[in-house]
N, C-alpha and C positions, 0 to 999 in steps of 0.2 A: 504493500500500499504506500502511496505517496499522497500526503494530506497537506493542503494549504489552509492555514488559519489567517483570517484577516480581522484583526481587532486592534484598532488604533488608540482610541480614547474611551473613557477617561482612564487614568492610571489605575485607580481602584478597580475598575471594570476589567482591565487587563489582568490584574492580579487574581480576581475571582474566576477568571477563565482558565487559569493554569491547571486546575485539577484534571482537565481534559488530557493533559500530557501524561497522566498516570494510567490512562486507559487506551488512548489511541495507539495503534500499532504501526510499525513501518517508519518511513522517513517523513518528518514533519517540518514544514517551513512556516514561519510566522512573519507576517508583515504588520508592523506597529508604528506608532509615532516615534520619532527619533529619541525623545527623552526617555522612552520606556525600554529602549534596547538594553540598557544596563541591567534591567531586571530579568532579561531573557537570555543574555549571552551565557553560554556554557551551563545552562540550566539542566539540560539533558543531553545525553550522547547522540540521540537521534533527532535533535532539534538544531535547525539553523534559523537565524532571524535577520530581517532586513528592515530598514526604515521605509516609510512611505515614499520618501524622496528617491530611494534606491530600488523601488519596486520592480523595475524592469529586469533586475537580476533574477527574479523568480520565474521568468519566462523560459528558463532553460530546461524545464521539466514538463511532462504531461502528468496531471494530477488525477488520481482516482476520485478524490473528494476535495471540494473547496468549501470551507466553512466561513461564510461572510457574516459577521455579527455587527457590521455597521449598516446604517440605513440611508446614506446619502447617495446621490446619483453618480458622482465621480467614482466612488469605490465600487458601486454596483456595476458600473461599466467595465471597470478593471476586472472584476470577478468574472464577467461574461467573456472578456477577451482572452484570459488565461486558458490554455488548453486543458480541458478537464472532461471527466465522464459524468460527474454528479455534483450538484450544488446543494448545500444546506444553508438556508438563510436568505438574505436579500440579493436580488439580481434585477437586471433590466429585462422587461418583457418585450414583446414584438413591437410595442408602441413607444419604446424607450422611456417607459415609466418604471419607477422602482416598485417592485412587489416582492413577495417572499414565498418560499416553498411551503407546501402543505405540512411537511414534517417539522417546520419551524414555527408553526402558527401559535403554539403555546406561549412563545416569547414575543413574537412580532405582532400578534393581535393586541398586545398591550403597549405598542410603540407608536412613535410619531407617524409611521407609514401603515398603521393598522387599516385594514379594509373597512373597519367599522367607523373610522373617523376619530379625531382626537378626543372628543368629549366622551364617547362610548369607550374608547381605549383606556382613558383614565379611570372610568368607572370599573372596568374589568380589572385594571391593575389594583384598585383599592379592594376589590373582592377577592383577588387571588391570594391563596395561602401556600403556594409552593415556592420553594427557593429557586433562585436563578439557576443553580446547578441542576436541580431536579428537572427543570423545564428543558434546558439545553441537552442534558444527558439523554432524557427520554426521547427527544426528537431525533437524536442520533442512534437510537436503538440500544442505548445503554441504560443501566440502572445506577443512579447515584447512591453510594453507600458510605458517604462521609469522607470521600477522598479529599485530602488536605491540599492547601495551596502549595505550589512550589515557589520558593524564594531563594535568591542567591545568598552567599555569605555577605554579611554587612561589612562596611568599612568602619573600623572602631572609632568611637567618639568618647569624650570624657564626660558628657552629660549623663547623669544617672541620679536615681532617687526612688522614692516610693510611688509617686503618682505623676504621670505625664498628662498635661492638658493640651488638647488640640482645639483651640477656640475658633479658628478661622476655617470656613468651609468653602470659600471662593465666591466669585461674583455671580455665578449662574444661579445659585440657590441662597439668596440672602437670608431667608427665614430659617436656615439651618444654624445660624449664628445665635446660639443661646445667650441670653442677656446676663447670666449670673455667674460667669466663670470666675470673676474677681472675688465675689463673695464666697464661692466654694473654696477657692484657694486659701483664703483667709481662715476659714473654718478648719480645713485640713491641717494647715500649718499650726493652728492653735492646739492641735492634738500632737504636735511634735513631729509631724510627717514632712518629708522633703518633697516639695512640689515644684515641678519645672514646666514652664510653657514651652512647647516645642518650637524651636527656631526654624527659620528658613535655611535650607542647606543647599550647597552647590550640587551635591550628589544625592540621588535617591538612596544609595547604599548607606550614607551617613544618616539619613532620615530613618531608615530601617533600624540602624544601630541605636539611635535615640529612643525609639519605641521599645526595643528589646531590653534596654538598660533600666527599665522601670517595672514595678510589680503590677501596676494597673494603669490603663489609659482611659481618660475621659474625653469624649468628643462626640461629634455628630456622625452622620452617615457619610464618611469621607475616607480618603486614602489611609490616614493613620489607623483607622478602625480595621481596614483590611490587612495592614501590616501587622497589627496586633494579633488578629485571628490566624494569620499565617505563621507568626513567630512564636506562638504559645504564650502570649501576654494576655492576662485577663483584662477585660475592658467593660466600661459602662458606656453605652451608646444611646444618644438621645435622638429620637425620631420625631421631628416636628412637621415635616411636609413630604416625606418620602416613605416608601414601604418598608416596614420592619420585617415583613414576612418573607421577602425575597432573600434575606440574609441568613445564611446557615451559621449557627452560633458556635459550632465545634466544642460545645461544653465550656466555653471561655467567657461568654458574653452575657451581660445583663442588659436587656433592652428596656428603656424607659420611653413609653409611647405617649405623646401628647394627647390629652383629652380632647383637643381641638384638631386632631389629625385630619378628620373628615372635612373640616371647613377649609383647611389650607393645603389639602393633598395635591401634590404635583403643581402647585402654583409657584411661579418664578418671580413674582413681584415681592413686595415687602409689606408686612403688617407687624408692628411690634408685639401685638397680642400673641402671635405665633411663637415668638422668642421668649415669652414669659409664662407660658402655660404650664411648664414643668417647674416645680418649686425647688429651691435650694436644698431643703431638708430631705426631699426624696432622693436627690442625687447624692447628697452626702451619705445618707444611710446605705445606698447601693454601693458606693465606693468602699465604705468601711467593711461591708460584708464581703466584697471581692478581696480586699486585703486580708481578710480572715480565712480566705480559701474556699468560699462557696459562691457559685454563680447564681 
């Protein structure tokens, strides 16, 4: 078998796709965003990886299967052009419109290219109770049995402590930015705990090390959460506007779900009410429980 995986962004979504590498057989090629290459290089003996900018290099093979997990037209066109026997995921149809294969409906019915339209897709996403891995594995004829993420060796850093805080979720999802991280840090430090806010790093491998150097991570549905889940670090994860059910917890995660999740689900605007719906005491109690060794 020769398999081509196309998964570019976001980095957390690339990480949560790596369990496929534990089950797919044969030679695997992965096209991703340039900044994610460091997470895939030398990850498995049967894997080679290329940036999107260098994608023409993968045209050297005929692929038994192309797995395209992106939903935009340019990537779908590339998936169509590569010599292949079968596609799973998004592709261009005869009218040059992006659509997706029947076996990938479980995931793409919930996406921006859903045949049901965005409003219905978001409703289906809110109703869904299967993890990302379950949906992708099932579509590929596999059964997800808790296969863990694959991550490279981190680049050592000196930042270490009891609790790592990841307060910034990025511009796409402003309502992921919980309002009370400062108050939480003060309460934890009052207990004598060493708390560090994760800094921006030049390398994702340093970022990975920062997460692993702590006993517990607190943050939203973002990359540090996936690095914790892949690196064996307990975490408390706040879900204010995205699906908690798509995340497989690996026995490491305590999910705190906003009581207003339905109101703000999959909205990309900003309402401060979404960032204050989960209280400080609830998060503090969850962190202390994780530090005591129970998810």
